[in-house]
DOMAR-532752 format. One line per field, with one value per atom (N, C-alpha, C, O): residue number from 1; residue in three letters; chain; z, x, y. Coordinates in nm, 3 decimals, decimal comma, m for minus. Example, Ala and Ser with C-alpha at 12.3 -4.5 7.8 and 13.67 -1.06 7.14 Angstrom:
! DOMAR-532752
pos [1; 1; 1; 1; 2; 2; 2; 2]
code [ALA; ALA; ALA; ALA; SER; SER; SER; SER]
unit [A; A; A; A; A; A; A; A]
z [0,780; 0,780; 0,780; 0,846; 0,708; 0,714; 0,787; 0,804]
x [1,319; 1,230; 1,320; 1,424; 1,285; 1,367; 1,290; 1,341]
y [m0,569; m0,450; m0,330; m0,332; m0,225; m0,106; 0,003; 0,114]
! end
This chain:
! DOMAR-532752
pos [1; 1; 1; 1; 2; 2; 2; 2; 3; 3; 3; 3; 4; 4; 4; 4; 5; 5; 5; 5; 6; 6; 6; 6; 7; 7; 7; 7; 8; 8; 8; 8; 9; 9; 9; 9; 10; 10; 10; 10; 11; 11; 11; 11; 12; 12; 12; 12; 13; 13; 13; 13; 14; 14; 14; 14; 15; 15; 15; 15; 16; 16; 16; 16; 17; 17; 17; 17; 18; 18; 18; 18; 19; 19; 19; 19; 20; 20; 20; 20; 21; 21; 21; 21; 22; 22; 22; 22; 23; 23; 23; 23; 24; 24; 24; 24; 25; 25; 25; 25; 26; 26; 26; 26; 27; 27; 27; 27; 28; 28; 28; 28; 29; 29; 29; 29; 30; 30; 30; 30; 31; 31; 31; 31; 32; 32; 32; 32; 33; 33; 33; 33; 34; 34; 34; 34; 35; 35; 35; 35; 36; 36; 36; 36; 37; 37; 37; 37; 38; 38; 38; 38; 39; 39; 39; 39; 40; 40; 40; 40; 41; 41; 41; 41; 42; 42; 42; 42; 43; 43; 43; 43; 44; 44; 44; 44; 45; 45; 45; 45; 46; 46; 46; 46; 47; 47; 47; 47; 48; 48; 48; 48; 49; 49; 49; 49; 50; 50; 50; 50; 51; 51; 51; 51; 52; 52; 52; 52; 53; 53; 53; 53; 54; 54; 54; 54; 55; 55; 55; 55; 56; 56; 56; 56; 57; 57; 57; 57; 58; 58; 58; 58; 59; 59; 59; 59; 60; 60; 60; 60; 61; 61; 61; 61; 62; 62; 62; 62; 63; 63; 63; 63; 64; 64; 64; 64; 65; 65; 65; 65; 66; 66; 66; 66; 67; 67; 67; 67; 68; 68; 68; 68; 69; 69; 69; 69; 70; 70; 70; 70; 71; 71; 71; 71; 72; 72; 72; 72; 73; 73; 73; 73; 74; 74; 74; 74; 75; 75; 75; 75; 76; 76; 76; 76; 77; 77; 77; 77; 78; 78; 78; 78; 79; 79; 79; 79; 80; 80; 80; 80; 81; 81; 81; 81; 82; 82; 82; 82; 83; 83; 83; 83; 84; 84; 84; 84; 85; 85; 85; 85; 86; 86; 86; 86; 87; 87; 87; 87; 88; 88; 88; 88; 89; 89; 89; 89; 90; 90; 90; 90; 91; 91; 91; 91; 92; 92; 92; 92; 93; 93; 93; 93; 94; 94; 94; 94; 95; 95; 95; 95; 96; 96; 96; 96; 97; 97; 97; 97; 98; 98; 98; 98; 99; 99; 99; 99; 100; 100; 100; 100; 101; 101; 101; 101; 102; 102; 102; 102; 103; 103; 103; 103; 104; 104; 104; 104; 105; 105; 105; 105; 106; 106; 106; 106; 107; 107; 107; 107; 108; 108; 108; 108; 109; 109; 109; 109; 110; 110; 110; 110; 111; 111; 111; 111; 112; 112; 112; 112; 113; 113; 113; 113; 114; 114; 114; 114; 115; 115; 115; 115; 116; 116; 116; 116; 117; 117; 117; 117]
code [MET; MET; MET; MET; PRO; PRO; PRO; PRO; TYR; TYR; TYR; TYR; PHE; PHE; PHE; PHE; PRO; PRO; PRO; PRO; ILE; ILE; ILE; ILE; HIS; HIS; HIS; HIS; ILE; ILE; ILE; ILE; ARG; ARG; ARG; ARG; LYS; LYS; LYS; LYS; ASP; ASP; ASP; ASP; TYR; TYR; TYR; TYR; ARG; ARG; ARG; ARG; VAL; VAL; VAL; VAL; SER; SER; SER; SER; LYS; LYS; LYS; LYS; GLY; GLY; GLY; GLY; ASP; ASP; ASP; ASP; LYS; LYS; LYS; LYS; LYS; LYS; LYS; LYS; LYS; LYS; LYS; LYS; LEU; LEU; LEU; LEU; ALA; ALA; ALA; ALA; THR; THR; THR; THR; LEU; LEU; LEU; LEU; GLU; GLU; GLU; GLU; GLN; GLN; GLN; GLN; ALA; ALA; ALA; ALA; CYS; CYS; CYS; CYS; GLY; GLY; GLY; GLY; GLN; GLN; GLN; GLN; VAL; VAL; VAL; VAL; ILE; ILE; ILE; ILE; ILE; ILE; ILE; ILE; HIS; HIS; HIS; HIS; HIS; HIS; HIS; HIS; ARG; ARG; ARG; ARG; GLU; GLU; GLU; GLU; ARG; ARG; ARG; ARG; LEU; LEU; LEU; LEU; GLY; GLY; GLY; GLY; LEU; LEU; LEU; LEU; SER; SER; SER; SER; GLN; GLN; GLN; GLN; MET; MET; MET; MET; ASP; ASP; ASP; ASP; LEU; LEU; LEU; LEU; ALA; ALA; ALA; ALA; VAL; VAL; VAL; VAL; ALA; ALA; ALA; ALA; THR; THR; THR; THR; GLY; GLY; GLY; GLY; TYR; TYR; TYR; TYR; SER; SER; SER; SER; LEU; LEU; LEU; LEU; ARG; ARG; ARG; ARG; TYR; TYR; TYR; TYR; VAL; VAL; VAL; VAL; GLY; GLY; GLY; GLY; ASP; ASP; ASP; ASP; ILE; ILE; ILE; ILE; GLU; GLU; GLU; GLU; ARG; ARG; ARG; ARG; GLY; GLY; GLY; GLY; THR; THR; THR; THR; LYS; LYS; LYS; LYS; SER; SER; SER; SER; ALA; ALA; ALA; ALA; THR; THR; THR; THR; LEU; LEU; LEU; LEU; ARG; ARG; ARG; ARG; THR; THR; THR; THR; MET; MET; MET; MET; ASN; ASN; ASN; ASN; ASP; ASP; ASP; ASP; LEU; LEU; LEU; LEU; ALA; ALA; ALA; ALA; THR; THR; THR; THR; LEU; LEU; LEU; LEU; PHE; PHE; PHE; PHE; SER; SER; SER; SER; VAL; VAL; VAL; VAL; HIS; HIS; HIS; HIS; LEU; LEU; LEU; LEU; GLY; GLY; GLY; GLY; SER; SER; SER; SER; LEU; LEU; LEU; LEU; ILE; ILE; ILE; ILE; THR; THR; THR; THR; ASP; ASP; ASP; ASP; ALA; ALA; ALA; ALA; GLU; GLU; GLU; GLU; LYS; LYS; LYS; LYS; LEU; LEU; LEU; LEU; LEU; LEU; LEU; LEU; SER; SER; SER; SER; SER; SER; SER; SER; LYS; LYS; LYS; LYS; GLU; GLU; GLU; GLU; LYS; LYS; LYS; LYS; GLN; GLN; GLN; GLN; ALA; ALA; ALA; ALA; LYS; LYS; LYS; LYS; PRO; PRO; PRO; PRO; ARG; ARG; ARG; ARG; PRO; PRO; PRO; PRO; ALA; ALA; ALA; ALA; SER; SER; SER; SER; LYS; LYS; LYS; LYS; ARG; ARG; ARG; ARG; LYS; LYS; LYS; LYS; PHE; PHE; PHE; PHE; LEU; LEU; LEU; LEU; LEU; LEU; LEU; LEU; ARG; ARG; ARG; ARG; HIS; HIS; HIS; HIS; ILE; ILE; ILE; ILE]
unit [A; A; A; A; A; A; A; A; A; A; A; A; A; A; A; A; A; A; A; A; A; A; A; A; A; A; A; A; A; A; A; A; A; A; A; A; A; A; A; A; A; A; A; A; A; A; A; A; A; A; A; A; A; A; A; A; A; A; A; A; A; A; A; A; A; A; A; A; A; A; A; A; A; A; A; A; A; A; A; A; A; A; A; A; A; A; A; A; A; A; A; A; A; A; A; A; A; A; A; A; A; A; A; A; A; A; A; A; A; A; A; A; A; A; A; A; A; A; A; A; A; A; A; A; A; A; A; A; A; A; A; A; A; A; A; A; A; A; A; A; A; A; A; A; A; A; A; A; A; A; A; A; A; A; A; A; A; A; A; A; A; A; A; A; A; A; A; A; A; A; A; A; A; A; A; A; A; A; A; A; A; A; A; A; A; A; A; A; A; A; A; A; A; A; A; A; A; A; A; A; A; A; A; A; A; A; A; A; A; A; A; A; A; A; A; A; A; A; A; A; A; A; A; A; A; A; A; A; A; A; A; A; A; A; A; A; A; A; A; A; A; A; A; A; A; A; A; A; A; A; A; A; A; A; A; A; A; A; A; A; A; A; A; A; A; A; A; A; A; A; A; A; A; A; A; A; A; A; A; A; A; A; A; A; A; A; A; A; A; A; A; A; A; A; A; A; A; A; A; A; A; A; A; A; A; A; A; A; A; A; A; A; A; A; A; A; A; A; A; A; A; A; A; A; A; A; A; A; A; A; A; A; A; A; A; A; A; A; A; A; A; A; A; A; A; A; A; A; A; A; A; A; A; A; A; A; A; A; A; A; A; A; A; A; A; A; A; A; A; A; A; A; A; A; A; A; A; A; A; A; A; A; A; A; A; A; A; A; A; A; A; A; A; A; A; A; A; A; A; A; A; A; A; A; A; A; A; A; A; A; A; A; A; A; A; A; A; A; A; A; A; A; A; A; A; A; A; A; A; A; A; A; A; A; A; A; A; A; A; A; A; A; A; A; A; A; A; A; A; A; A; A; A; A; A; A; A; A; A; A; A; A; A; A; A; A; A; A]
z [m0,079; 0,045; 0,042; 0,005; 0,079; 0,080; 0,178; 0,273; 0,153; 0,238; 0,372; 0,454; 0,395; 0,521; 0,567; 0,485; 0,697; 0,747; 0,725; 0,788; 0,635; 0,610; 0,633; 0,587; 0,703; 0,726; 0,694; 0,739; 0,616; 0,587; 0,707; 0,762; 0,747; 0,864; 0,840; 0,733; 0,939; 0,924; 0,918; 0,854; 0,984; 0,986; 0,876; 0,883; 0,774; 0,668; 0,584; 0,538; 0,565; 0,481; 0,376; 0,400; 0,260; 0,154; 0,185; 0,171; 0,226; 0,269; 0,378; 0,404; 0,442; 0,558; 0,524; 0,605; 0,408; 0,372; 0,324; 0,325; 0,284; 0,231; 0,342; 0,451; 0,312; 0,404; 0,385; 0,289; 0,473; 0,462; 0,328; 0,287; 0,262; 0,132; 0,134; 0,216; 0,043; 0,022; m0,029; m0,109; 0,015; m0,022; m0,173; m0,243; m0,221; m0,362; m0,382; m0,285; m0,506; m0,536; m0,483; m0,435; m0,492; m0,440; m0,290; m0,240; m0,217; m0,073; m0,040; 0,056; m0,117; m0,095; m0,122; m0,047; m0,227; m0,255; m0,139; m0,097; m0,088; 0,026; 0,147; 0,217; 0,172; 0,286; 0,267; 0,363; 0,144; 0,116; 0,137; 0,193; 0,092; 0,109; 0,257; 0,302; 0,333; 0,478; 0,542; 0,626; 0,503; 0,560; 0,535; 0,628; 0,411; 0,378; 0,446; 0,492; 0,452; 0,518; 0,666; 0,719; 0,733; 0,875; 0,898; 1,000; 0,803; 0,814; 0,818; 0,887; 0,743; 0,741; 0,854; 0,871; 0,930; 1,040; 0,994; 1,061; 0,878; 0,824; 0,858; 0,865; 0,880; 0,895; 0,755; 0,658; 0,746; 0,616; 0,570; 0,451; 0,663; 0,628; 0,574; 0,476; 0,639; 0,591; 0,449; 0,364; 0,425; 0,292; 0,189; 0,078; 0,227; 0,135; 0,099; m0,018; 0,199; 0,174; 0,087; m0,006; 0,118; 0,044; m0,102; m0,189; m0,129; m0,266; m0,342; m0,465; m0,269; m0,334; m0,359; m0,426; m0,307; m0,320; m0,197; m0,091; m0,211; m0,097; 0,009; m0,021; 0,131; 0,241; 0,217; 0,248; 0,162; 0,133; 0,029; 0,044; m0,075; m0,179; m0,122; m0,153; m0,040; 0,023; 0,109; 0,104; 0,187; 0,271; 0,188; 0,223; 0,078; m0,010; m0,072; m0,085; m0,111; m0,168; m0,063; m0,091; 0,059; 0,165; 0,204; 0,239; 0,198; 0,228; 0,112; 0,130; m0,008; m0,125; m0,190; m0,272; m0,154; m0,215; m0,346; m0,424; m0,369; m0,497; m0,551; m0,474; m0,681; m0,746; m0,775; m0,835; m0,733; m0,761; m0,906; m0,956; m0,971; m1,107; m1,102; m0,995; m1,215; m1,221; m1,182; m1,118; m1,220; m1,185; m1,033; m0,976; m0,968; m0,823; m0,756; m0,662; m0,806; m0,750; m0,768; m0,680; m0,882; m0,907; m0,810; m0,758; m0,787; m0,692; m0,552; m0,481; m0,512; m0,380; m0,371; m0,271; m0,476; m0,477; m0,466; m0,394; m0,536; m0,529; m0,387; m0,335; m0,326; m0,189; m0,091; 0,003; m0,112; m0,023; m0,055; 0,018; m0,162; m0,208; m0,242; m0,205; m0,311; m0,359; m0,507; m0,558; m0,575; m0,715; m0,726; m0,642; m0,830; m0,856; m0,864; m0,810; m0,932; m0,947; m0,815; m0,800; m0,718; m0,588; m0,514; m0,443; m0,528; m0,466; m0,524; m0,452; m0,655; m0,723; m0,693; m0,664; m0,700; m0,674; m0,529; m0,501; m0,435; m0,295; m0,275; m0,199; m0,343; m0,334; m0,396; m0,341; m0,509; m0,572; m0,483; m0,469; m0,423; m0,334; m0,212; m0,169; m0,158; m0,043; m0,080; m0,004; m0,194; m0,239; m0,266; m0,227; m0,332; m0,364; m0,238; m0,230; m0,139; m0,014; 0,060; 0,126; 0,051; 0,116; 0,045; 0,110; m0,089; m0,164; m0,136; m0,128; m0,121; m0,091; 0,044; 0,060; 0,141; 0,273; 0,268; 0,347; 0,177; 0,171; 0,095; 0,109; 0,015; m0,063; 0,029; 0,114; 0,013; 0,096; 0,051; m0,067; 0,145; 0,110; 0,050; 0,098; m0,055; m0,116; m0,022; 0,044; m0,020; 0,062; m0,003; m0,125; 0,078; 0,023; m0,056; m0,035; m0,147; m0,230; m0,146; m0,175; m0,042; 0,041; 0,111; 0,112; 0,167; 0,232; 0,133; 0,164; 0,013; m0,091; m0,127; m0,138; m0,144; m0,181; m0,068; m0,094; 0,054; 0,169; 0,184; 0,224; 0,153; 0,164; 0,055; 0,074; m0,057; m0,172; m0,194; m0,297; m0,098; m0,114; m0,047; m0,047]
x [m0,965; m0,896; m0,760; m0,753; m0,653; m0,523; m0,521; m0,599; m0,433; m0,427; m0,359; m0,350; m0,313; m0,253; m0,310; m0,355; m0,309; m0,369; m0,278; m0,173; m0,319; m0,246; m0,344; m0,458; m0,301; m0,386; m0,307; m0,193; m0,366; m0,301; m0,319; m0,429; m0,212; m0,217; m0,316; m0,315; m0,400; m0,501; m0,440; m0,496; m0,326; m0,263; m0,158; m0,071; m0,168; m0,069; m0,074; m0,181; 0,038; 0,047; 0,154; 0,257; 0,130; 0,229; 0,344; 0,460; 0,314; 0,416; 0,358; 0,238; 0,444; 0,401; 0,292; 0,202; 0,298; 0,204; 0,068; m0,029; 0,060; m0,064; m0,161; m0,121; m0,290; m0,391; m0,403; m0,348; m0,474; m0,490; m0,556; m0,653; m0,501; m0,552; m0,583; m0,531; m0,668; m0,693; m0,563; m0,492; m0,535; m0,409; m0,397; m0,495; m0,275; m0,246; m0,195; m0,169; m0,182; m0,128; 0,014; 0,054; 0,092; 0,229; 0,230; 0,314; 0,138; 0,131; 0,087; 0,137; m0,006; m0,050; 0,065; 0,083; 0,142; 0,259; 0,358; 0,416; 0,376; 0,466; 0,421; 0,504; 0,290; 0,238; 0,260; 0,291; 0,245; 0,270; 0,418; 0,451; 0,505; 0,649; 0,686; 0,764; 0,630; 0,655; 0,612; 0,684; 0,495; 0,446; 0,544; 0,579; 0,588; 0,679; 0,815; 0,875; 0,864; 0,992; 0,985; 1,075; 0,877; 0,862; 0,837; 0,878; 0,769; 0,745; 0,877; 0,889; 0,976; 1,107; 1,198; 1,309; 1,151; 1,230; 1,344; 1,447; 1,327; 1,431; 1,405; 1,290; 1,511; 1,499; 1,507; 1,537; 1,481; 1,495; 1,640; 1,667; 1,734; 1,876; 1,910; 1,983; 1,858; 1,881; 1,827; 1,892; 1,708; 1,647; 1,730; 1,750; 1,777; 1,858; 1,988; 2,027; 2,053; 2,179; 2,153; 2,229; 2,047; 2,018; 1,983; 2,016; 1,915; 1,874; 1,974; 1,973; 2,060; 2,156; 2,102; 2,166; 1,985; 1,927; 1,961; 1,992; 1,954; 1,987; 1,878; 1,762; 1,916; 1,821; 1,712; 1,595; 1,751; 1,654; 1,550; 1,431; 1,596; 1,506; 1,408; 1,289; 1,459; 1,372; 1,266; 1,149; 1,308; 1,213; 1,111; 0,993; 1,156; 1,063; 0,960; 0,843; 1,002; 0,908; 0,807; 0,687; 0,855; 0,764; 0,664; 0,550; 0,705; 0,614; 0,522; 0,420; 0,558; 0,477; 0,508; 0,431; 0,622; 0,659; 0,735; 0,750; 0,783; 0,847; 0,781; 0,739; 0,773; 0,718; 0,832; 0,933; 0,815; 0,915; 0,901; 0,789; 1,013; 1,008; 0,975; 0,981; 0,941; 0,915; 1,038; 1,028; 1,154; 1,278; 1,296; 1,334; 1,269; 1,279; 1,178; 1,211; 1,053; 0,950; 0,987; 0,961; 1,047; 1,089; 1,201; 1,201; 1,296; 1,404; 1,348; 1,391; 1,251; 1,190; 1,112; 1,120; 1,036; 0,958; 1,051; 1,020; 1,163; 1,260; 1,315; 1,327; 1,348; 1,399; 1,294; 1,327; 1,168; 1,060; 1,011; 0,928; 1,061; 1,020; 0,871; 0,802; 0,824; 0,686; 0,689; 0,792; 0,579; 0,569; 0,551; 0,487; 0,607; 0,591; 0,444; 0,402; 0,367; 0,224; 0,151; 0,055; 0,194; 0,125; 0,149; 0,060; 0,268; 0,292; 0,197; 0,138; 0,184; 0,100; m0,047; m0,120; m0,092; m0,235; m0,271; m0,381; m0,180; m0,208; m0,222; m0,307; m0,138; m0,148; m0,279; m0,344; m0,318; m0,445; m0,563; m0,656; m0,561; m0,670; m0,677; m0,785; m0,562; m0,557; m0,612; m0,690; m0,574; m0,621; m0,771; m0,842; m0,820; m0,963; m1,046; m1,157; m0,996; m1,071; m1,075; m1,174; m0,969; m0,965; m1,060; m1,127; m1,066; m1,155; m1,301; m1,385; m1,333; m1,470; m1,514; m1,628; m1,422; m1,454; m1,476; m1,555; m1,409; m1,417; m1,539; m1,575; m1,605; m1,720; m1,838; m1,872; m1,899; m2,015; m2,136; m2,150; m2,221; m2,343; m2,443; m2,457; m2,512; m2,610; m2,729; m2,775; m2,779; m2,896; m3,019; m3,024; m3,114; m3,236; m3,312; m3,294; m3,396; m3,472; m3,565; m3,585; m3,620; m3,713; m3,642; m3,693; m3,526; m3,449; m3,412; m3,417; m3,374; m3,339; m3,456; m3,441; m3,573; m3,693; m3,733; m3,770; m3,726; m3,765; m3,674; m3,720; m3,546; m3,453; m3,476; m3,445; m3,530; m3,543; m3,686; m3,715; m3,774; m3,912; m3,926; m4,034]
y [m1,002; m0,977; m1,047; m1,164; m0,978; m1,042; m1,160; m1,163; m1,254; m1,372; m1,344; m1,435; m1,224; m1,188; m1,055; m0,975; m1,030; m0,905; m0,786; m0,774; m0,698; m0,574; m0,461; m0,466; m0,361; m0,246; m0,121; m0,105; m0,033; 0,093; 0,183; 0,196; 0,246; 0,333; 0,446; 0,508; 0,474; 0,578; 0,718; 0,807; 0,737; 0,868; 0,883; 0,970; 0,800; 0,796; 0,923; 0,962; 0,987; 1,108; 1,089; 1,025; 1,146; 1,139; 1,233; 1,195; 1,354; 1,449; 1,537; 1,535; 1,613; 1,691; 1,792; 1,814; 1,853; 1,957; 1,907; 1,983; 1,782; 1,729; 1,692; 1,651; 1,707; 1,658; 1,508; 1,453; 1,442; 1,297; 1,264; 1,328; 1,165; 1,124; 0,976; 0,901; 0,937; 0,795; 0,733; 0,794; 0,614; 0,549; 0,533; 0,508; 0,549; 0,528; 0,386; 0,314; 0,346; 0,214; 0,202; 0,096; 0,309; 0,307; 0,282; 0,207; 0,347; 0,327; 0,185; 0,126; 0,132; m0,006; m0,103; m0,199; m0,080; m0,164; m0,155; m0,256; m0,036; m0,017; m0,096; m0,155; m0,098; m0,174; m0,324; m0,394; m0,372; m0,514; m0,546; m0,650; m0,458; m0,480; m0,479; m0,563; m0,386; m0,382; m0,514; m0,569; m0,563; m0,688; m0,802; m0,876; m0,816; m0,926; m0,908; m1,005; m0,785; m0,758; m0,795; m0,861; m0,752; m0,783; m0,932; m0,987; m0,997; m1,141; m1,217; m1,319; m1,168; m1,231; m1,181; m1,231; m1,083; m1,029; m0,940; m0,931; m0,875; m0,789; m0,643; m0,600; m0,568; m0,424; m0,363; m0,432; m0,233; m0,167; m0,175; m0,193; m0,162; m0,171; m0,310; m0,322; m0,414; m0,550; m0,568; m0,628; m0,514; m0,523; m0,448; m0,496; m0,330; m0,249; m0,322; m0,325; m0,379; m0,452; m0,575; m0,603; m0,649; m0,773; m0,746; m0,826; m0,633; m0,604; m0,517; m0,513; m0,448; m0,358; m0,219; m0,139; m0,189; m0,056; 0,027; m0,028; 0,158; 0,244; 0,237; 0,207; 0,266; 0,267; 0,372; 0,349; 0,484; 0,590; 0,544; 0,571; 0,475; 0,427; 0,324; 0,328; 0,232; 0,133; 0,202; 0,165; 0,301; 0,376; 0,451; 0,455; 0,511; 0,584; 0,491; 0,527; 0,372; 0,274; 0,231; 0,223; 0,205; 0,161; 0,270; 0,240; 0,396; 0,507; 0,541; 0,608; 0,494; 0,523; 0,655; 0,704; 0,715; 0,842; 0,823; 0,917; 0,700; 0,665; 0,540; 0,453; 0,532; 0,413; 0,316; 0,353; 0,194; 0,092; 0,046; 0,032; 0,024; m0,029; m0,178; m0,240; m0,234; m0,378; m0,458; m0,562; m0,410; m0,478; m0,479; m0,581; m0,366; m0,357; m0,450; m0,522; m0,447; m0,534; m0,681; m0,763; m0,715; m0,852; m0,892; m1,003; m0,802; m0,830; m0,853; m0,944; m0,770; m0,785; m0,916; m0,987; m0,948; m1,072; m1,193; m1,288; m1,190; m1,299; m1,313; m1,423; m1,201; m1,203; m1,256; m1,329; m1,218; m1,262; m1,404; m1,458; m1,463; m1,596; m1,603; m1,697; m1,500; m1,496; m1,459; m1,413; m1,479; m1,440; m1,290; m1,227; m1,233; m1,090; m1,053; m0,951; m1,136; m1,110; m1,104; m1,027; m1,184; m1,183; m1,052; m1,004; m0,993; m0,861; m0,758; m0,677; m0,761; m0,661; m0,684; m0,589; m0,808; m0,834; m0,808; m0,761; m0,836; m0,805; m0,654; m0,608; m0,578; m0,431; m0,382; m0,293; m0,440; m0,401; m0,435; m0,355; m0,554; m0,594; m0,502; m0,462; m0,469; m0,379; m0,242; m0,183; m0,192; m0,061; m0,063; 0,029; m0,168; m0,174; m0,191; m0,137; m0,264; m0,278; m0,145; m0,114; m0,067; 0,065; 0,161; 0,242; 0,153; 0,241; 0,207; 0,297; 0,077; 0,038; 0,092; 0,133; 0,092; 0,145; 0,296; 0,349; 0,365; 0,510; 0,561; 0,678; 0,477; 0,521; 0,551; 0,469; 0,668; 0,699; 0,617; 0,584; 0,586; 0,512; 0,609; 0,722; 0,567; 0,657; 0,676; 0,583; 0,799; 0,828; 0,764; 0,748; 0,730; 0,670; 0,775; 0,895; 0,731; 0,823; 0,909; 1,027; 0,851; 0,926; 1,042; 1,154; 1,015; 1,123; 1,230; 1,349; 1,188; 1,284; 1,373; 1,494; 1,312; 1,388; 1,483; 1,598; 1,438; 1,522; 1,641; 1,748; 1,627; 1,739; 1,843; 1,961; 1,802; 1,893; 1,942; 2,002; 1,918; 1,965; 2,099; 2,157]
! end
């Protein structure tokens, strides 16, 4: 579990045409970046100016529609005063916790047998 409360939005969509999907690693990274940006009280524009990346690119990373390079993640980690590894591990933990919630519980053997008799 990440050391801070991050929740992936339930209505999160990758694009307008797609149906709801389980969060990707890119979306989880975006959620971690949003958390750190808001923790510092920065807007997307402030983050874009501070890092030298375009506002569109910052927004795409936060939405998970673009994958950030390691160099970009390192620049963001430096700005947030955290280790690069912590950004990545927080995203992995967030993604794995979301996947665990999405896994269906296996039916008991008795219910299975009764349905197939």
